[in-house]
DOLONU-940664 format. One line per field, with one value per residue: x negated, y negated, z negated of N, C-alpha, C in turn. Coordinates in Angstrom, 1 decimal. Example, Ala and Ser with C-alpha at 12.3 -4.5 7.8 and 13.67 -1.06 7.14 Angstrom:
2
n_u <- (-13.2,-12.8)
n_v <- (5.7,2.2)
n_w <- (-7.8,-7.1)
ca_u <- (-12.3,-13.7)
ca_v <- (4.5,1.1)
ca_w <- (-7.8,-7.1)
c_u <- (-13.2,-12.9)
c_v <- (3.3,0.0)
c_w <- (-7.8,-7.9)
***
This chain:
153
n_u <- (4.6,4.5,4.8,7.0,6.2,7.5,9.9,9.2,8.9,9.2,9.7,8.9,7.0,6.2,3.6,2.7,1.8,-0.7,-2.7,-4.8,-6.9,-5.1,-2.8,-2.0,-2.0,-0.2,2.4,2.2,2.8,5.3,7.1,7.2,8.8,10.9,12.1,12.4,10.6,8.6,8.1,7.5,4.8,3.7,2.6,0.8,-0.8,-2.4,-4.1,-5.1,-7.0,-8.7,-9.8,-11.1,-12.8,-13.5,-13.6,-12.4,-10.2,-9.8,-9.8,-10.8,-11.8,-10.0,-8.2,-6.3,-5.9,-3.7,-3.2,-2.6,-3.0,-1.0,2.1,3.8,5.3,5.7,8.7,9.3,8.1,6.4,6.6,4.6,4.4,2.4,1.8,-0.8,-0.3,-2.5,-6.2,-7.6,-10.2,-11.1,-13.8,-15.6,-17.7,-18.1,-15.5,-14.0,-12.5,-9.3,-6.2,-4.0,-2.3,-1.3,1.1,0.8,2.8,2.8,3.8,2.9,-0.6,-0.4,1.9,0.5,-1.8,-0.5,0.6,-1.5,-2.7,-1.3,-1.0,-4.1,-3.8,-2.6,-4.4,-6.6,-5.6,-6.5,-4.8,-2.0,-2.5,-3.2,-0.8,0.6,-0.9,0.0,2.8,5.8,7.6,9.7,11.7,10.0,7.2,8.5,9.5,7.0,6.1,7.7,7.9,5.2,5.5,7.5,5.7,4.2,5.6)
n_v <- (7.4,7.5,5.1,5.7,6.0,6.6,5.4,2.9,2.2,-0.3,-0.2,2.2,3.2,5.6,6.9,4.6,1.7,-0.3,-2.7,-4.3,-5.0,-7.1,-6.8,-4.6,-5.5,-7.0,-5.7,-4.2,-6.4,-7.2,-5.4,-5.7,-8.4,-7.1,-5.4,-7.2,-8.2,-10.3,-13.3,-14.4,-15.7,-14.4,-12.4,-13.6,-15.2,-12.3,-11.6,-14.4,-13.7,-11.3,-12.5,-14.4,-12.8,-10.8,-7.0,-6.1,-4.7,-2.2,0.5,3.6,6.3,5.6,4.1,1.2,-1.5,-3.4,-7.2,-9.6,-12.6,-13.2,-15.3,-17.7,-16.9,-14.2,-12.7,-10.7,-7.5,-4.9,-2.4,-1.7,1.0,2.5,4.2,4.8,5.3,5.5,5.2,2.2,-0.2,-2.1,-3.2,-2.2,-0.2,1.8,3.0,2.7,4.6,3.0,4.9,4.5,1.9,0.3,-2.2,-4.3,-6.3,-8.2,-9.6,-10.5,-9.8,-7.8,-6.0,-5.5,-4.0,-1.5,-0.2,-0.3,2.4,3.8,4.6,5.1,7.6,9.1,9.2,10.0,13.0,15.1,17.4,15.9,14.1,15.0,16.2,13.8,12.4,14.2,13.9,12.8,11.2,8.6,9.8,12.4,11.1,10.0,12.0,13.8,11.7,11.5,14.5,14.6,12.3,13.7,15.9,14.4,13.6)
n_w <- (-20.6,-16.9,-14.3,-11.7,-8.4,-6.1,-6.6,-7.2,-4.2,-2.0,0.7,3.1,6.3,8.7,10.9,12.3,14.7,14.8,16.3,15.1,12.1,10.6,12.1,10.6,7.9,8.1,9.0,6.6,4.6,5.9,5.2,2.3,2.7,3.9,1.4,-0.4,-2.0,-1.6,-0.2,3.1,3.1,1.9,2.9,4.6,3.0,1.8,3.9,4.4,2.1,2.7,4.8,3.5,1.1,2.6,3.4,1.3,0.0,1.3,-0.1,-0.4,1.5,4.5,3.0,2.6,0.3,0.6,-0.9,-2.7,-4.7,-7.8,-6.6,-5.7,-4.0,-4.3,-5.4,-6.8,-8.5,-6.0,-3.4,-0.5,1.8,4.8,6.8,9.6,12.9,14.6,13.7,12.1,12.3,9.4,8.8,6.8,5.9,4.7,4.2,6.2,9.5,8.3,7.7,6.3,5.0,1.7,0.8,-2.1,-4.0,-7.2,-10.4,-12.1,-14.2,-15.8,-14.4,-11.9,-12.8,-13.9,-11.8,-9.5,-11.6,-11.6,-8.7,-8.5,-9.6,-8.0,-5.5,-6.4,-6.4,-4.4,-3.3,-3.1,-1.6,0.9,1.9,1.6,3.8,5.5,5.8,7.8,7.6,5.9,4.0,3.4,2.0,-0.1,-1.6,-1.6,-3.4,-5.8,-6.8,-8.1,-9.3,-11.4,-12.1,-13.7,-16.1)
ca_u <- (5.6,3.8,5.1,7.2,6.1,8.7,11.1,8.6,8.3,10.5,9.5,7.8,6.8,5.1,3.0,3.3,1.0,-1.1,-3.6,-6.3,-6.8,-4.3,-1.2,-2.0,-1.3,1.6,3.4,2.3,3.6,6.9,7.8,7.4,9.6,12.2,12.4,12.7,9.6,7.9,8.4,6.7,4.0,2.6,1.7,-0.4,-2.1,-3.0,-4.3,-6.4,-7.7,-9.0,-10.8,-12.4,-13.5,-14.4,-12.4,-12.7,-9.2,-10.2,-10.5,-11.0,-11.9,-9.0,-7.3,-6.4,-4.7,-3.0,-2.2,-3.5,-2.9,0.5,1.9,5.5,6.0,6.2,9.8,9.5,7.0,7.1,4.7,5.2,3.8,2.2,1.0,-0.9,-0.5,-4.2,-6.5,-7.8,-11.1,-11.2,-14.8,-15.7,-18.4,-18.2,-14.4,-13.2,-11.4,-8.1,-4.7,-2.9,-2.3,-0.4,0.9,1.0,3.3,2.7,4.0,1.7,-1.7,-0.2,2.3,-0.8,-2.6,0.4,0.7,-3.2,-3.3,-0.2,-1.9,-5.0,-3.7,-2.0,-5.3,-7.0,-5.2,-6.7,-3.4,-1.3,-3.2,-3.2,0.8,0.8,-1.3,0.5,4.3,5.9,8.8,9.7,11.6,8.7,6.4,9.2,9.7,5.8,5.6,8.6,7.0,4.1,6.2,8.0,4.4,3.4,6.7)
ca_v <- (7.5,6.6,4.6,6.4,5.3,6.8,4.6,1.4,2.0,-0.9,0.3,3.2,3.4,6.3,6.5,2.9,1.1,-1.7,-3.1,-4.1,-4.9,-8.4,-6.1,-3.5,-6.1,-8.0,-4.4,-3.7,-7.9,-7.1,-3.9,-6.3,-9.4,-6.6,-5.0,-8.1,-8.6,-11.6,-14.2,-14.2,-16.7,-13.7,-11.7,-14.7,-14.9,-11.3,-12.0,-15.0,-13.1,-10.9,-13.4,-15.2,-12.1,-9.3,-5.9,-5.1,-3.8,-0.7,0.9,4.6,6.2,5.2,3.5,-0.3,-1.8,-5.1,-7.7,-11.4,-12.9,-13.6,-16.2,-18.1,-16.1,-13.1,-12.8,-9.5,-6.4,-4.4,-1.7,-1.4,2.3,2.1,4.8,4.2,6.6,5.5,4.1,0.7,-0.7,-3.3,-3.9,-1.5,0.7,3.0,3.6,2.7,4.1,3.3,5.0,4.1,0.5,0.4,-3.3,-4.6,-7.7,-8.4,-10.8,-10.8,-8.8,-6.7,-5.0,-5.0,-3.1,-0.2,0.1,0.4,2.6,5.5,4.4,6.1,9.1,9.8,8.6,11.0,14.2,15.8,18.3,15.2,13.1,16.0,16.7,12.3,12.3,14.8,13.0,12.6,10.7,8.0,11.1,13.3,10.6,9.9,13.5,14.2,11.0,12.1,15.8,13.8,11.9,14.5,16.9,14.1,13.4)
ca_w <- (-19.7,-16.1,-12.8,-10.4,-7.0,-5.1,-6.9,-6.7,-2.9,-1.3,2.3,3.9,7.3,9.0,12.3,12.6,15.3,14.8,16.8,14.3,10.7,10.4,12.6,9.8,6.8,8.8,8.8,5.2,4.7,6.6,4.0,1.3,2.8,3.8,0.3,-1.2,-2.9,-1.3,1.3,4.4,3.0,0.7,4.0,5.2,1.7,1.7,5.3,4.0,0.6,3.0,5.7,2.6,0.6,3.1,3.5,-0.3,-0.1,1.8,-1.7,-0.8,2.9,5.2,2.4,2.2,-0.7,0.9,-1.9,-3.1,-6.2,-8.1,-6.1,-5.9,-2.6,-5.2,-5.9,-7.9,-8.1,-5.4,-3.2,0.8,2.6,6.1,7.8,10.6,13.9,15.4,12.5,12.5,11.2,8.5,8.3,5.2,6.4,3.5,4.0,7.3,9.5,7.3,8.4,4.9,4.3,0.5,0.5,-2.9,-4.9,-8.3,-10.4,-13.4,-14.2,-16.4,-13.6,-11.3,-13.6,-14.0,-10.5,-9.8,-12.7,-10.6,-7.5,-8.4,-10.1,-6.7,-4.8,-6.5,-6.6,-3.0,-2.6,-3.3,-0.3,2.4,1.5,2.1,5.4,6.8,5.9,9.2,7.5,4.7,2.7,2.9,1.4,-1.5,-1.8,-3.1,-5.0,-6.5,-7.3,-8.5,-11.0,-12.1,-12.9,-15.0,-16.9)
c_u <- (4.9,5.0,5.7,6.9,7.0,9.7,10.7,8.5,9.7,10.3,8.8,8.6,5.7,4.8,3.4,2.0,0.8,-2.5,-5.3,-5.7,-5.2,-2.8,-1.4,-1.3,0.0,2.6,3.5,3.1,5.3,8.0,8.1,8.6,11.1,12.6,12.6,12.0,9.0,8.5,7.3,4.8,2.9,1.6,0.3,-1.6,-3.2,-4.4,-6.0,-7.0,-9.0,-10.3,-11.8,-13.2,-14.2,-13.0,-12.6,-11.6,-9.0,-11.0,-11.2,-11.2,-10.3,-7.7,-7.4,-5.4,-4.2,-2.3,-3.2,-2.9,-1.3,0.5,3.4,5.9,5.6,7.4,10.5,8.3,7.9,5.9,5.8,4.3,3.5,1.2,0.9,-1.2,-2.2,-4.9,-7.1,-8.9,-11.1,-12.5,-15.4,-16.5,-18.2,-16.8,-13.3,-13.4,-10.2,-6.8,-3.6,-3.1,-0.8,0.0,1.3,1.3,3.2,3.2,3.2,0.3,-1.2,0.7,1.4,-1.3,-2.2,0.4,-0.9,-3.4,-2.3,-1.0,-3.2,-5.0,-3.0,-3.0,-6.4,-6.7,-5.2,-5.3,-2.3,-1.4,-3.0,-1.8,1.0,0.7,-0.8,2.4,4.5,7.1,9.3,10.1,10.4,7.6,7.3,8.9,8.2,6.0,6.5,8.1,6.0,4.7,6.5,6.7,3.6,4.0,6.6)
c_v <- (7.2,6.1,5.7,5.8,5.6,5.3,3.1,1.2,0.9,-0.7,1.1,3.3,4.2,6.8,5.6,2.4,-0.2,-1.7,-3.1,-4.6,-5.7,-7.6,-5.5,-4.0,-6.5,-6.6,-4.1,-5.1,-7.4,-6.4,-4.7,-7.2,-8.1,-6.0,-6.2,-8.7,-9.7,-12.0,-13.7,-14.8,-15.4,-12.9,-12.3,-15.2,-13.4,-11.4,-13.1,-14.6,-12.2,-11.6,-14.1,-14.3,-10.7,-8.0,-5.4,-5.0,-2.3,0.2,2.4,4.9,6.4,4.8,2.2,-0.6,-3.2,-5.6,-8.8,-11.3,-12.8,-15.0,-16.9,-17.3,-15.0,-13.3,-11.5,-8.8,-5.6,-3.2,-1.7,-0.3,1.9,3.0,5.0,5.5,6.9,4.5,3.1,0.2,-2.2,-4.1,-3.3,0.0,1.7,3.8,3.0,3.9,3.7,3.6,5.1,2.6,0.7,-1.6,-3.3,-5.8,-7.2,-9.4,-11.3,-9.9,-7.7,-5.4,-4.9,-3.9,-1.7,0.0,1.0,1.6,4.2,5.1,5.8,7.5,10.0,9.5,9.8,12.5,14.7,16.5,17.3,14.8,13.6,16.0,14.9,12.0,12.8,14.3,12.8,11.0,10.3,9.4,12.1,12.4,10.1,11.1,14.2,13.4,11.1,13.1,15.3,13.3,12.8,15.5,16.0,13.0,14.1)
c_w <- (-18.2,-14.8,-12.0,-8.9,-5.9,-5.8,-6.7,-5.0,-2.3,0.0,2.6,5.5,7.5,10.4,12.9,13.6,15.0,15.7,16.2,12.8,10.2,11.1,11.2,8.5,7.5,8.4,7.4,4.3,4.8,5.5,2.8,1.6,3.0,2.7,-0.8,-2.2,-2.9,-0.2,2.0,4.1,2.2,1.9,4.5,3.6,1.6,3.1,4.8,2.6,1.5,4.1,4.6,1.4,1.5,2.9,2.0,-0.6,-0.1,0.3,-2.0,1.2,3.1,4.2,2.1,0.9,-0.3,-0.3,-2.0,-4.4,-6.5,-7.5,-6.2,-4.9,-3.2,-5.9,-7.1,-7.6,-6.7,-4.2,-1.2,1.2,4.4,6.9,9.1,11.6,14.1,13.9,12.9,11.7,10.7,8.1,7.6,5.8,5.7,3.9,5.1,8.3,8.6,8.6,7.7,4.7,3.3,0.9,-1.2,-3.7,-6.0,-9.1,-11.8,-13.7,-14.8,-15.1,-12.8,-11.8,-13.4,-12.8,-10.1,-10.5,-11.9,-9.2,-7.2,-9.0,-8.7,-5.6,-4.9,-6.7,-5.0,-2.3,-2.0,-1.6,0.9,2.8,2.1,3.6,5.8,6.6,7.3,9.0,6.4,3.9,2.6,1.9,0.2,-2.0,-2.7,-3.7,-6.2,-7.3,-8.4,-10.0,-12.0,-13.2,-14.0,-15.8,-18.1)
***
């Protein structure tokens, strides 16, 4: 049975405003903190990882998967969803600008892989991505993800 992302998301923000990539990561991090998945230190760890390794988190056109290594700042596994009203450049020539930032916190490598597998299924579904891109509310995002989980069950 695959992971239901609609149930895993601890926070969803649509049409958010971010001045730059750091602000976009901070929004995703704030969602993880609000959902009880991480402490604020994890947001700083995500930003530090990008500063050290570059914009590797921009995994597909318009999509950034904000994350860092499992650490004491991760309290439990969680996901946050931030769709941006105005696209933001991360410095990834192939996949910029970014309109969706997904924050990922995982306690261990296995949990990280399980979430990545579920996300890959969603991101590779062009019809679902059109619906998710058009979603104007958190309820709409959850409905699309719930439909996908039900179809996969």
